[in-house]
ROPAVEX-520248 format. One record per residue: x, y, z of N, C-alpha, C, O in turn; residue number from 1. Coordinates in steps of 0.2 Angstrom, whole numbers, plus 5000, padded with zeros to 4 digits. Last residue first. Layout:
REM ROPAVEX-520248
(r (X Y Z) (X Y Z) (X Y Z) (X Y Z) NUM)
...
***
This chain:
REM ROPAVEX-520248
(r (5030 4923 5062) (5030 4919 5068) (5034 4912 5068) (5034 4909 5072) 174)
(r (5034 4928 5050) (5032 4932 5055) (5032 4929 5062) (5033 4932 5067) 173)
(r (5047 4921 5040) (5040 4921 5043) (5040 4925 5049) (5045 4927 5052) 172)
(r (5055 4926 5027) (5055 4928 5034) (5049 4927 5037) (5045 4932 5038) 171)
(r (5054 4921 5014) (5061 4923 5016) (5061 4925 5024) (5066 4926 5027) 170)
(r (5046 4906 5010) (5045 4912 5013) (5052 4915 5016) (5056 4911 5020) 169)
(r (5047 4894 5004) (5048 4899 5000) (5048 4906 5003) (5048 4911 5000) 168)
(r (5043 4885 5014) (5050 4884 5011) (5052 4889 5006) (5057 4890 5004) 167)
(r (5031 4889 5018) (5037 4892 5022) (5043 4890 5019) (5048 4894 5020) 166)
(r (5019 4886 5013) (5023 4889 5009) (5030 4892 5012) (5033 4896 5010) 165)
(r (5008 4883 5022) (5012 4877 5018) (5017 4880 5013) (5019 4876 5009) 164)
(r (5004 4889 5037) (5006 4891 5030) (5010 4885 5028) (5015 4883 5031) 163)
(r (5001 4889 5051) (4998 4884 5046) (5000 4884 5039) (4998 4880 5035) 162)
(r (5010 4900 5055) (5010 4893 5058) (5007 4888 5053) (5011 4883 5052) 161)
(r (5005 4912 5049) (5012 4909 5047) (5012 4902 5049) (5015 4897 5046) 160)
(r (4995 4919 5053) (4994 4914 5048) (5000 4911 5046) (5000 4906 5041) 159)
(r (4999 4927 5064) (4994 4922 5065) (4993 4917 5059) (4991 4911 5061) 158)
(r (5008 4938 5063) (5010 4931 5061) (5005 4926 5062) (5007 4920 5062) 157)
(r (5005 4951 5064) (5008 4948 5070) (5009 4941 5069) (5012 4937 5073) 156)
(r (4999 4953 5051) (5005 4957 5053) (5008 4953 5059) (5015 4953 5059) 155)
(r (4987 4946 5052) (4992 4944 5047) (4999 4947 5049) (5004 4943 5050) 154)
(r (4980 4953 5061) (4982 4946 5062) (4987 4944 5058) (4991 4940 5060) 153)
(r (4980 4965 5054) (4984 4965 5060) (4985 4958 5062) (4991 4956 5064) 152)
(r (4971 4962 5043) (4978 4964 5042) (4982 4963 5048) (4988 4961 5047) 151)
(r (4959 4958 5051) (4963 4953 5046) (4970 4955 5045) (4974 4951 5046) 150)
(r (4957 4971 5057) (4958 4965 5061) (4962 4959 5057) (4966 4956 5059) 149)
(r (4955 4979 5046) (4961 4980 5051) (4962 4974 5055) (4968 4973 5056) 148)
(r (4943 4973 5041) (4950 4974 5037) (4956 4975 5041) (4961 4971 5040) 147)
(r (4934 4976 5051) (4936 4969 5049) (4942 4969 5045) (4947 4964 5046) 146)
(r (4935 4990 5051) (4937 4986 5057) (4938 4979 5055) (4943 4976 5058) 145)
(r (4929 4992 5039) (4936 4994 5040) (4939 4991 5046) (4945 4989 5046) 144)
(r (4916 4988 5041) (4921 4985 5036) (4928 4986 5037) (4932 4982 5037) 143)
(r (4912 4997 5051) (4912 4989 5053) (4917 4986 5047) (4920 4981 5049) 142)
(r (4913 5009 5045) (4917 5008 5051) (4918 5000 5052) (4923 4998 5054) 141)
(r (4915 5014 5029) (4910 5010 5033) (4914 5007 5039) (4919 5003 5038) 140)
(r (4921 5020 5019) (4921 5023 5026) (4917 5020 5031) (4916 5022 5036) 139)
(r (4929 5014 5005) (4924 5013 5010) (4926 5017 5016) (4932 5018 5018) 138)
(r (4931 5012 4988) (4933 5016 4993) (4928 5015 4998) (4922 5016 4997) 137)
(r (4935 4998 4978) (4930 5002 4982) (4933 5005 4987) (4937 5003 4991) 136)
(r (4940 4996 4961) (4941 4995 4968) (4935 4999 4971) (4931 5003 4968) 135)
(r (4948 4991 4946) (4942 4992 4949) (4943 4992 4957) (4947 4987 4959) 134)
(r (4958 4994 4931) (4957 4992 4938) (4950 4994 4940) (4947 4998 4938) 133)
(r (4968 4990 4918) (4961 4991 4919) (4960 4989 4926) (4961 4983 4928) 132)
(r (4984 4999 4918) (4980 4993 4918) (4973 4995 4919) (4971 5001 4921) 131)
(r (4989 5012 4906) (4987 5010 4913) (4984 5003 4912) (4982 5001 4907) 130)
(r (4991 5018 4894) (4996 5013 4897) (4995 5010 4904) (4999 5006 4906) 129)
(r (4981 5026 4891) (4983 5021 4886) (4988 5016 4888) (4990 5011 4885) 128)
(r (4980 5035 4902) (4975 5030 4901) (4977 5025 4896) (4974 5019 4896) 127)
(r (4997 5037 4908) (4992 5039 4903) (4987 5033 4903) (4988 5027 4904) 126)
(r (4999 5036 4926) (5001 5034 4919) (4995 5037 4914) (4989 5038 4916) 125)
(r (5001 5038 4940) (4999 5043 4936) (5002 5042 4929) (5006 5045 4926) 124)
(r (4997 5022 4948) (5000 5028 4946) (4998 5033 4941) (4992 5032 4939) 123)
(r (4991 5009 4950) (4989 5015 4954) (4992 5022 4952) (4990 5027 4955) 122)
(r (4996 5001 4939) (4990 5000 4943) (4987 5006 4947) (4981 5007 4946) 121)
(r (5007 5006 4933) (5002 5004 4929) (4995 5003 4933) (4990 5003 4930) 120)
(r (5015 5008 4945) (5013 5014 4941) (5007 5012 4936) (5002 5016 4936) 119)
(r (5009 4999 4959) (5013 5000 4953) (5011 5006 4949) (5005 5008 4950) 118)
(r (5003 4990 4969) (5006 4996 4971) (5011 4997 4965) (5017 4997 4966) 117)
(r (4988 4984 4960) (4994 4983 4964) (4998 4990 4965) (4996 4995 4962) 116)
(r (4971 4984 4960) (4977 4987 4958) (4983 4986 4963) (4982 4986 4969) 115)
(r (4958 4979 4964) (4963 4975 4960) (4970 4978 4959) (4974 4974 4957) 114)
(r (4954 4983 4981) (4953 4983 4974) (4958 4978 4970) (4961 4974 4974) 113)
(r (4949 4994 4993) (4950 4987 4992) (4949 4986 4984) (4944 4988 4982) 112)
(r (4953 5007 5004) (4952 5005 4997) (4954 4998 4996) (4959 4995 4998) 111)
(r (4946 5016 5018) (4950 5010 5015) (4948 5009 5008) (4943 5011 5006) 110)
(r (4946 5026 5032) (4945 5025 5025) (4949 5020 5023) (4955 5019 5025) 109)
(r (4949 5025 5046) (4943 5029 5044) (4941 5028 5037) (4935 5029 5035) 108)
(r (4961 5021 5050) (4956 5017 5052) (4949 5020 5050) (4944 5019 5053) 107)
(r (4971 5028 5043) (4969 5030 5050) (4963 5027 5053) (4960 5029 5057) 106)
(r (4968 5019 5029) (4971 5025 5032) (4968 5027 5038) (4962 5028 5038) 105)
(r (4973 5005 5020) (4969 5007 5026) (4972 5014 5028) (4978 5013 5030) 104)
(r (4972 4996 5005) (4975 5001 5009) (4970 5004 5014) (4965 5005 5013) 103)
(r (4975 4981 4997) (4971 4984 5002) (4975 4990 5005) (4981 4989 5006) 102)
(r (4974 4967 4989) (4976 4974 4987) (4972 4978 4992) (4966 4980 4990) 101)
(r (4981 4951 4992) (4976 4956 4992) (4979 4963 4991) (4985 4964 4992) 100)
(r (4991 4942 4991) (4988 4944 4985) (4983 4949 4985) (4981 4952 4980) 99)
(r (5004 4934 4998) (5000 4940 4999) (4998 4941 4992) (5001 4942 4987) 98)
(r (5013 4923 4999) (5006 4922 4998) (5001 4928 4997) (4995 4927 4996) 97)
(r (5026 4928 5001) (5024 4925 4995) (5017 4924 4993) (5015 4923 4988) 96)
(r (5028 4942 5010) (5025 4936 5011) (5023 4934 5004) (5019 4937 5000) 95)
(r (5038 4954 5018) (5037 4951 5012) (5034 4944 5013) (5036 4940 5017) 94)
(r (5035 4969 5026) (5035 4962 5027) (5034 4959 5020) (5030 4962 5016) 93)
(r (5040 4984 5034) (5038 4980 5029) (5039 4973 5030) (5044 4971 5033) 92)
(r (5038 4999 5043) (5039 4992 5043) (5037 4989 5037) (5032 4991 5034) 91)
(r (5041 5015 5051) (5040 5011 5044) (5042 5004 5045) (5048 5002 5048) 90)
(r (5043 5020 5063) (5036 5020 5060) (5035 5017 5054) (5030 5017 5051) 89)
(r (5056 5019 5067) (5052 5013 5069) (5045 5014 5066) (5041 5009 5067) 88)
(r (5068 5025 5055) (5062 5026 5059) (5058 5019 5061) (5058 5015 5057) 87)
(r (5079 5021 5047) (5080 5024 5054) (5074 5025 5058) (5075 5025 5064) 86)
(r (5073 5016 5035) (5078 5012 5039) (5078 5014 5046) (5079 5010 5051) 85)
(r (5065 5026 5031) (5063 5019 5030) (5067 5015 5034) (5065 5009 5036) 84)
(r (5073 5038 5031) (5068 5037 5037) (5065 5030 5036) (5062 5027 5041) 83)
(r (5081 5039 5020) (5084 5035 5026) (5079 5034 5032) (5080 5030 5036) 82)
(r (5078 5037 5004) (5075 5039 5010) (5077 5036 5016) (5074 5030 5018) 81)
(r (5083 5030 4994) (5085 5037 4994) (5082 5040 5001) (5084 5046 5002) 80)
(r (5078 5018 4992) (5085 5018 4996) (5087 5026 4997) (5092 5027 5000) 79)
(r (5067 5020 4984) (5066 5018 4991) (5073 5020 4995) (5072 5022 5001) 78)
(r (5073 5021 4971) (5069 5027 4975) (5069 5026 4982) (5070 5031 4986) 77)
(r (5078 5008 4970) (5082 5014 4970) (5079 5020 4973) (5082 5023 4977) 76)
(r (5066 5001 4971) (5071 5000 4976) (5076 5006 4976) (5078 5008 4981) 75)
(r (5059 5005 4960) (5056 5006 4966) (5062 5006 4971) (5062 5010 4976) 74)
(r (5068 5000 4950) (5067 5007 4951) (5064 5009 4957) (5066 5014 4960) 73)
(r (5067 4986 4952) (5074 4989 4954) (5073 4997 4954) (5076 5000 4958) 72)
(r (5053 4980 4962) (5056 4981 4956) (5062 4986 4957) (5063 4989 4962) 71)
(r (5053 4971 4977) (5051 4976 4973) (5055 4977 4967) (5061 4974 4967) 70)
(r (5050 4953 4979) (5054 4959 4980) (5052 4965 4975) (5050 4963 4969) 69)
(r (5033 4950 4983) (5039 4948 4980) (5043 4954 4981) (5041 4960 4983) 68)
(r (5021 4953 4991) (5023 4946 4989) (5029 4945 4987) (5032 4939 4987) 67)
(r (5020 4965 5005) (5020 4963 4998) (5023 4956 4997) (5026 4953 5001) 66)
(r (5015 4977 5016) (5016 4970 5015) (5015 4969 5007) (5011 4971 5004) 65)
(r (5019 4990 5026) (5019 4988 5019) (5020 4980 5019) (5025 4978 5021) 64)
(r (5015 5004 5036) (5016 4996 5035) (5015 4994 5028) (5010 4997 5025) 63)
(r (5018 5018 5044) (5017 5015 5037) (5019 5008 5038) (5025 5006 5039) 62)
(r (5013 5031 5055) (5015 5024 5054) (5014 5021 5047) (5008 5022 5045) 61)
(r (5018 5048 5055) (5013 5043 5052) (5016 5036 5052) (5021 5035 5049) 60)
(r (5027 5058 5057) (5024 5054 5063) (5019 5049 5061) (5016 5046 5066) 59)
(r (5032 5065 5047) (5027 5068 5051) (5024 5064 5056) (5019 5066 5060) 58)
(r (5041 5055 5042) (5044 5061 5045) (5039 5065 5049) (5040 5068 5054) 57)
(r (5030 5047 5036) (5034 5044 5041) (5038 5050 5045) (5038 5050 5051) 56)
(r (5026 5056 5026) (5022 5054 5031) (5025 5051 5037) (5024 5053 5043) 55)
(r (5038 5056 5018) (5036 5063 5021) (5031 5061 5027) (5031 5064 5032) 54)
(r (5038 5043 5014) (5044 5046 5018) (5042 5052 5022) (5043 5053 5028) 53)
(r (5027 5043 5005) (5027 5039 5011) (5032 5041 5016) (5031 5041 5022) 52)
(r (5031 5052 4995) (5025 5053 4999) (5025 5050 5006) (5024 5052 5011) 51)
(r (5042 5044 4991) (5043 5051 4994) (5037 5053 4998) (5038 5056 5003) 50)
(r (5036 5033 4985) (5039 5032 4992) (5041 5039 4995) (5042 5040 5001) 49)
(r (5031 5038 4973) (5026 5038 4979) (5030 5037 4985) (5027 5039 4991) 48)
(r (5042 5050 4966) (5041 5043 4968) (5036 5043 4974) (5036 5047 4978) 47)
(r (5034 5064 4957) (5039 5061 4962) (5037 5054 4963) (5031 5052 4963) 46)
(r (5032 5076 4945) (5030 5069 4947) (5036 5067 4952) (5041 5068 4950) 45)
(r (5027 5093 4945) (5031 5088 4943) (5028 5081 4946) (5024 5081 4950) 44)
(r (5019 5103 4950) (5019 5103 4942) (5024 5097 4940) (5026 5097 4934) 43)
(r (5013 5095 4964) (5013 5102 4960) (5014 5101 4953) (5009 5097 4950) 42)
(r (5015 5080 4961) (5017 5084 4966) (5018 5091 4964) (5023 5093 4961) 41)
(r (5009 5064 4955) (5009 5072 4954) (5011 5075 4961) (5007 5074 4966) 40)
(r (5019 5050 4957) (5013 5053 4958) (5014 5061 4957) (5020 5063 4958) 39)
(r (5025 5034 4952) (5025 5041 4953) (5019 5044 4953) (5014 5042 4951) 38)
(r (5032 5018 4955) (5025 5022 4955) (5027 5029 4957) (5030 5031 4962) 37)
(r (5039 5003 4952) (5040 5011 4952) (5033 5014 4951) (5029 5012 4947) 36)
(r (5031 4991 4962) (5036 4993 4957) (5036 5001 4957) (5033 5004 4961) 35)
(r (5025 4977 4970) (5028 4984 4971) (5033 4985 4966) (5038 4982 4965) 34)
(r (5012 4966 4971) (5017 4968 4967) (5019 4975 4969) (5015 4979 4970) 33)
(r (5002 4963 4980) (5006 4958 4978) (5012 4960 4975) (5017 4957 4976) 32)
(r (4999 4972 4996) (4999 4972 4988) (5003 4966 4986) (5007 4964 4990) 31)
(r (4993 4983 5008) (4995 4976 5006) (4994 4976 4999) (4989 4978 4996) 30)
(r (4997 4996 5020) (4996 4994 5013) (4998 4986 5012) (5002 4984 5015) 29)
(r (4991 5008 5031) (4993 5001 5030) (4992 4999 5023) (4986 5000 5020) 28)
(r (4996 5022 5038) (4994 5020 5032) (4996 5012 5032) (5002 5011 5032) 27)
(r (4991 5032 5052) (4994 5027 5049) (4991 5026 5042) (4986 5028 5040) 26)
(r (4988 5046 5056) (4990 5041 5061) (4994 5035 5058) (4999 5034 5060) 25)
(r (4985 5054 5045) (4988 5058 5051) (4991 5053 5056) (4995 5054 5060) 24)
(r (4984 5057 5027) (4985 5052 5033) (4988 5056 5039) (4993 5060 5038) 23)
(r (4984 5064 5016) (4980 5067 5021) (4981 5062 5028) (4978 5064 5033) 22)
(r (4990 5056 5005) (4993 5062 5008) (4990 5065 5014) (4994 5068 5018) 21)
(r (4978 5047 5003) (4985 5045 5006) (4989 5051 5009) (4991 5050 5015) 20)
(r (4968 5054 4997) (4967 5051 5003) (4974 5050 5007) (4975 5052 5012) 19)
(r (4972 5060 4984) (4968 5063 4989) (4968 5061 4996) (4970 5064 5000) 18)
(r (4981 5051 4977) (4982 5058 4977) (4978 5062 4982) (4981 5066 4986) 17)
(r (4975 5038 4979) (4982 5039 4980) (4984 5047 4981) (4988 5049 4985) 16)
(r (4961 5041 4977) (4964 5038 4983) (4971 5039 4984) (4973 5042 4989) 15)
(r (4957 5048 4966) (4953 5048 4972) (4957 5046 4978) (4956 5049 4983) 14)
(r (4967 5046 4956) (4965 5053 4958) (4962 5053 4965) (4963 5057 4969) 13)
(r (4969 5031 4956) (4975 5036 4957) (4972 5043 4960) (4974 5045 4965) 12)
(r (4956 5027 4954) (4960 5024 4960) (4966 5029 4961) (4967 5030 4967) 11)
(r (4953 5033 4942) (4950 5036 4948) (4953 5033 4955) (4954 5036 4960) 10)
(r (4959 5026 4932) (4963 5031 4935) (4959 5035 4941) (4963 5039 4944) 9)
(r (4948 5012 4935) (4954 5014 4932) (4958 5020 4935) (4960 5020 4941) 8)
(r (4936 5017 4947) (4938 5013 4941) (4944 5016 4937) (4944 5023 4937) 7)
(r (4928 5015 4962) (4934 5018 4959) (4936 5014 4953) (4937 5008 4953) 6)
(r (4914 5017 4971) (4917 5013 4966) (4922 5017 4962) (4921 5023 4960) 5)
(r (4912 5020 4988) (4913 5024 4981) (4916 5019 4977) (4922 5017 4978) 4)
(r (4901 5019 5002) (4905 5016 4997) (4906 5020 4991) (4901 5024 4989) 3)
(r (4894 5018 5016) (4898 5023 5012) (4903 5020 5008) (4908 5019 5010) 2)
(r (4877 5014 5021) (4884 5013 5020) (4887 5018 5015) (4884 5021 5011) 1)
***
C-alpha cells in the first residue's frame, strides 16, 4: 500500500503545492467549507482559484462540491476567472450535507483528511495561524477507485432521493 500521512502544513506543501498543479485530466474536490485560500506561485501568493482556472484552461476537468456558500473573498477571486462560467470543464455543486474532505487527481492520487478548502486548513498560512490538520495521501488504486465511485455516485445524484434535507438544499442533483 502507498500511504503518506500529512500533518498540518504538510497538507499544503505536499498536496496543494505539489500534486494539484500537476493534474492532467481531472481534479475532484469535496469539502464542507470554501474560503479564501492563497498558494505560493514563485515569489508571490495567488488565489488557489487561479491555479484551478489555469488547469481548466489547460483542459483539466475540475469538480467542486461544498456544503455552503463560499466566503466573500473566495467569491471575489472566483469571479475574476471567466473560465469557471464559460468552460464545460468546471462544475460545482452545493450540498448542505457535504462534510467529507477529499481531493482526487487524475484517478492516481487522492488526499483524505480533515482540512477544508480554506487558508487556515490547506493554505499558505503561518503555523501560528493554521488549523491543526491531518490527512492521508494515497496512491492505492483500489482505495482511489472506491473514492471515485462514491464521489461520482454523489455527483450524479444517487444520494439526493433519500435525503431528508431537501428543504434546505438549493439545488438537488436528482
